[in-house]
C-alpha positions, 0 to 999 in steps of 0.5 A: 423488579429484576426480571425481564419485561413482556416484548411488545407485540409488534404489529405485522403492517404492510410497508408501502415501498416507495416509488423508484423513478429509474432514469430513462437510457438516454439519461444514462447516455449522457451522464457516462458522455459527461463522465468521459468528458470529465475523465479526459479533462483530469487526465490533462490535469493529472499529466500536467501535475506530474511535468511541471514537479519531476526535479522536486520528485527525484530530490525526495527519492534520493533523501528517501533513499539516503535516510531510510536505511539509517532510519531502518538501523536505528529501529532495529537498535531500538527493538535489539532489547525487547525482540532480539530476533526483529531487532537483528533482522532490522539491524541486517536489513538496514546494514545491507541496504546501506551497502547497497547489497540486493537479494540477487546477489545474496542468493548468487553467493549462496548458490557460488558457495553451494557450487564450490561445496559440491564441485566434483574435481 
């Protein structure tokens, strides 16, 4: 009742593979020419789309640059209770981006501090 049923023996018949017709070289060249024509047309259309909306893109970039640091700080404040380190890290990154302080500025500050401490007078 609960035992395994015996496996059915599979018939080992030769399976015929379907006949596959490969395209000739001339057909391949024609399709490659069509592909290059289509890619040229799509490149022209893509460039016209980019030229039409540069104002919208610059406005969205400006808004994103203003809003994203605040969003990072808010997410850091929300995560601060659950995960202290991650929340503190996000708050610090958000504040540094609000103050327009880059990683190169921070590295330069550490180098100045290091040179100030190790200077031989």
